[in-house]
C-alpha positions in Angstrom: 25.3 7.4 -70.5 28.0 10.3 -70.6 28.6 12.5 -73.5 32.0 11.8 -75.5 33.1 14.4 -77.7 35.0 13.5 -80.9 38.1 15.9 -81.1 40.4 16.3 -83.9 38.0 15.3 -86.5 38.1 18.8 -88.1 39.6 17.1 -91.5 36.6 17.3 -93.9 38.2 19.8 -96.4 41.4 17.9 -96.7 39.3 14.6 -97.3 37.0 16.6 -99.8 39.8 17.8 -101.7 41.5 14.4 -102.0 38.2 12.9 -103.0 38.1 15.3 -106.0 41.4 14.8 -107.2 41.3 10.7 -106.9 38.0 11.3 -109.0 39.8 13.4 -111.5 43.0 11.1 -111.6 40.5 8.0 -112.0 38.7 9.6 -115.0 42.1 10.6 -116.7 43.7 7.1 -115.9 40.5 5.4 -117.6 41.4 7.5 -120.7 45.0 6.8 -120.8 44.2 3.2 -120.2 41.8 3.0 -122.6 43.9 4.1 -125.4 46.7 1.8 -124.4 44.3 -1.4 -123.9 46.4 -2.7 -121.3 45.9 -3.5 -117.4 42.6 -4.5 -117.7 42.4 -5.1 -113.7 43.7 -1.7 -113.2 40.8 -0.3 -115.5 38.4 -2.5 -113.4 39.8 -1.2 -110.1 39.4 2.8 -111.2 35.7 2.0 -112.4 35.0 0.5 -109.3 36.3 3.5 -107.6 34.3 5.9 -109.7 31.1 3.9 -108.8 31.5 3.3 -105.0 34.0 6.3 -104.3 31.2 8.7 -103.4 30.5 6.5 -100.3 33.2 8.4 -98.5 31.4 11.7 -99.2 28.7 10.2 -96.6 31.2 10.9 -93.7 31.5 14.5 -94.4 29.7 16.7 -91.8 29.2 20.3 -91.7 28.3 21.9 -88.2 27.4 25.6 -87.6 27.9 27.3 -84.3 26.0 26.1 -81.4 25.0 22.9 -83.0 25.8 19.0 -82.4 25.6 15.7 -83.9 25.3 12.5 -81.9 26.9 9.4 -84.1 26.1 5.8 -83.7 28.0 3.3 -85.6 25.8 -0.4 -86.0 23.9 0.7 -82.9 26.8 1.6 -80.7 27.2 5.3 -79.4 30.7 6.4 -80.7 30.8 10.1 -79.9 29.4 13.4 -80.3 30.8 16.2 -82.7 30.7 19.6 -81.2 31.3 23.1 -82.3 31.3 24.8 -85.9 33.6 23.2 -88.4 33.8 20.6 -91.4 34.3 17.2 -90.1 35.0 13.7 -91.5 33.8 10.7 -89.7 33.1 7.0 -90.6 30.9 7.1 -93.5 28.7 4.4 -91.9 28.0 6.5 -88.7 24.4 7.7 -88.5 23.3 10.8 -86.7 20.6 10.4 -84.2 18.0 12.9 -82.8 14.5 11.5 -81.9 13.2 15.0 -81.4 14.1 16.1 -84.7 10.4 16.2 -86.3 8.6 17.2 -82.7 7.3 20.7 -82.7 6.2 22.3 -79.7 5.7 25.9 -81.0 8.9 27.1 -79.1 12.1 29.0 -80.1 14.0 27.0 -82.7 10.9 25.2 -83.9 9.1 28.1 -85.5 10.2 30.0 -88.7 11.1 33.6 -89.2 7.3 34.6 -89.9 6.3 32.9 -86.6 4.5 29.8 -88.1 5.5 26.2 -87.4 8.3 25.2 -89.4 7.5 22.7 -92.3 8.2 19.0 -91.8 9.9 18.9 -95.2 12.3 21.7 -94.3 15.8 20.1 -94.1 17.1 22.4 -92.0 14.5 21.7 -89.3 14.4 17.9 -89.9 18.1 17.3 -89.8 19.8 15.1 -87.1 21.7 18.0 -85.8 21.0 19.1 -82.2 20.7 22.7 -81.2 22.8 23.8 -78.1 21.3 27.6 -78.3 19.3 28.6 -75.4 15.7 27.8 -76.2 12.5 29.0 -74.8 9.3 26.6 -74.2 6.3 28.6 -73.9 4.0 26.1 -72.2 0.3 26.1 -72.8 -2.3 27.5 -70.1 -3.2 25.0 -67.4 -6.2 25.1 -65.1 -5.2 24.1 -61.7 -6.9 24.3 -58.3 -4.8 26.3 -55.8 -4.2 25.4 -52.2 -7.8 26.6 -51.3 -9.5 24.7 -54.1 -9.9 27.8 -56.3 -9.4 27.0 -60.2 -6.8 29.3 -61.8 -5.3 29.6 -65.1 -1.6 29.8 -65.3 1.3 29.5 -68.0 4.8 29.5 -67.8 8.0 30.3 -70.2 10.8 27.9 -69.5 14.3 28.9 -70.8 16.5 25.7 -71.2 19.3 24.0 -73.3 20.9 20.8 -74.0 24.3 20.1 -71.8 24.7 16.5 -72.2 23.9 15.4 -75.8 24.1 11.5 -75.0 21.6 11.8 -72.1 19.2 13.9 -74.4 19.2 11.3 -77.1 19.6 8.1 -75.3 18.0 8.3 -71.6 14.7 9.6 -72.9 12.4 8.8 -75.8 12.0 12.2 -76.9 13.6 15.2 -74.8 11.4 17.8 -76.1 8.1 16.1 -75.2 9.8 14.6 -72.1 10.6 18.5 -70.9 7.0 19.7 -71.6 5.3 17.2 -69.7 7.8 17.7 -66.8 6.7 21.5 -67.3 3.2 20.4 -66.8 3.8 18.3 -63.8 6.1 20.7 -62.0 3.6 23.5 -62.5 0.6 21.7 -61.0 3.0 20.4 -58.0 4.0 23.9 -57.1 0.9 25.7 -57.7 -1.2 23.2 -55.3 1.1 24.7 -52.5 -0.2 28.4 -52.8 -3.3 30.4 -52.8 -4.2 32.8 -55.4 -4.0 35.6 -53.2 -2.8 36.1 -49.5 -4.9 33.9 -47.3 -4.9 33.4 -43.6 -3.5 30.1 -41.9 -1.7 29.0 -45.0 1.7 27.5 -45.0 3.4 27.5 -48.4 7.2 27.1 -47.3 6.5 23.8 -45.2 8.1 25.0 -42.0 4.6 24.9 -40.1 4.3 28.4 -39.8 1.7 30.5 -41.7 3.0 32.8 -44.3 1.8 35.5 -46.9 2.8 33.6 -50.0 0.9 33.6 -52.8 1.0 33.1 -56.5 0.1 36.8 -57.3 2.3 38.6 -54.6 5.4 35.9 -54.7 5.6 35.3 -58.3 9.5 35.3 -58.0 9.7 33.0 -55.3 7.1 30.6 -57.1 9.0 30.8 -60.4 12.2 29.8 -58.8 10.4 26.9 -57.2 9.1 25.5 -60.4 12.4 26.0 -62.0 14.0 23.8 -59.4 11.2 21.3 -59.8 11.6 21.0 -63.3 15.3 20.8 -62.9 15.3 17.9 -60.5 13.3 16.0 -63.2 15.2 16.7 -66.4 18.7 16.5 -65.1 18.8 12.7 -66.3 17.9 13.8 -69.8 20.8 16.1 -70.1 18.8 19.3 -70.0 19.4 22.6 -67.9 16.8 24.9 -67.0 18.0 28.4 -67.0 14.8 30.2 -66.0 11.0 29.6 -65.6 8.8 32.6 -65.7 4.8 33.1 -65.1 3.5 34.5 -68.3 -0.3 34.1 -67.5 -2.1 34.2 -64.2 -5.8 34.5 -63.9 -8.8 33.1 -61.9 -10.7 30.4 -64.3 -13.5 31.8 -65.9 -16.1 30.3 -64.0 -15.3 32.0 -60.8 -13.5 35.2 -62.1 -16.7 37.4 -61.7 -17.3 36.1 -58.2 -13.7 36.6 -57.2 -13.9 40.2 -58.7 -16.4 41.0 -56.6 -14.7 39.8 -53.5 -11.6 41.9 -54.5 -13.9 44.8 -55.2 -15.5 44.3 -51.8 -12.4 43.9 -50.0 -11.1 47.0 -51.6 -14.0 49.1 -50.5 -13.8 47.7 -46.8 -10.1 48.8 -46.6 -11.1 52.2 -48.2 -13.9 52.6 -45.6 -11.6 51.8 -42.9 -9.2 54.5 -43.9 -11.7 57.0 -44.3 -13.3 56.2 -40.9 -9.8 56.6 -39.3 -9.1 59.9 -40.9 -12.5 61.2 -40.2 -12.4 60.4 -36.3 -8.8 61.9 -36.4 -10.3 64.9 -38.0 -13.2 65.2 -35.3 -10.7 64.9 -32.6 -8.5 67.7 -33.8 -11.7 69.7 -34.5 -12.8 69.7 -30.9 -9.1 70.2 -29.5 -8.9 73.3 -31.6 -12.3 74.6 -30.5 -11.5 73.9 -26.7 -8.0 75.3 -27.0 -9.0 78.3 -28.7 -12.2 79.0 -26.6 -14.1 79.6 -29.6 -17.2 78.1 -28.4 -18.2 76.2 -25.1 -19.9 72.9 -26.0 -21.6 70.4 -23.5 -21.6 66.7 -24.0 -24.9 66.7 -25.8 -23.7 69.2 -28.6 -20.4 67.5 -28.8 -22.0 64.4 -29.7 -24.4 66.1 -32.3 -21.4 67.8 -33.8 -19.3 64.5 -34.0 -22.5 63.0 -35.5 -22.7 65.8 -38.1 -18.9 65.8 -39.0 -18.9 62.0 -39.3 -21.8 61.8 -41.7 -20.1 64.5 -43.8 -16.8 63.1 -43.7 -17.6 59.3 -44.2 -20.4 59.9 -46.6 -19.9 58.9 -50.3 -22.0 61.9 -51.5 -21.3 65.8 -51.3 -22.9 67.0 -48.2 -26.1 69.2 -48.2 -25.9 71.8 -45.6 -29.0 72.4 -43.7 -29.2 76.0 -42.0 -30.7 75.7 -38.3 -32.1 79.2 -37.4 -33.6 77.9 -33.9 -32.3 76.3 -31.1 -31.3 72.5 -31.0 -33.5 72.0 -27.8 
């Protein structure tokens, strides 16, 4: 089902003025006819108008900017009102919005003080659809990455309605449908990536190991999540503008172990850098001593000097000098 926009219906103000004028004329006419005591059928007609004329007021609809109203007449979809204005439609038309009372704690569903809007708030429970850009802050989920490590991840999805007819009629509740599809897409994508860079892992599907990870490739992961959600919600008339990872961490049961692993990896990398630097400094010291002929060292004394320098340079504590007053032999 495709959206059908009702155009040329912004005649609410003329209709409202006409109703007011007709009511005033009906009251004046009754007063005049009552004095004349004539034309009983006209009196009955005016009384009937006073009793039932207000029904036409049910066809007056007011829309604010970025609002829409899907209308049905006796179960048939007749069109959608879009854009700000004062409209008049068939008074028997009924607005449809199955997600009017659904509260997901997202933008548009919370009041100004940050609390969830009350159910009896007429502004929040109306049948009008918001065409504004909305942000769904989905709850955190515990998902196993491609290595089987449980991670907790949360996303924020920016979306809007682009086809009101599909949003209302193609799914039972477009807000709940979007939330479920976000959960499903998030699980499908996270299972492809490791939390951190791991060897022999193919995240792109080309059969070649790469360095993709949840922590290091957040932009790529977010883009894939967005595309995955969009492919599922197109039939619901929704457009996904952006998906962002808002929270990412190891699950509490393995967080401490993974922290130790990261610390160990960092220590090893630091030690490698220290050893490389120390070896370079020893080589430089030996070359400078040989070039300047400061001292002639045999192989045994060079070995002792290298050992002492490496101990001093690679140690994680301050060196304690020892003065040798004798011979090393």
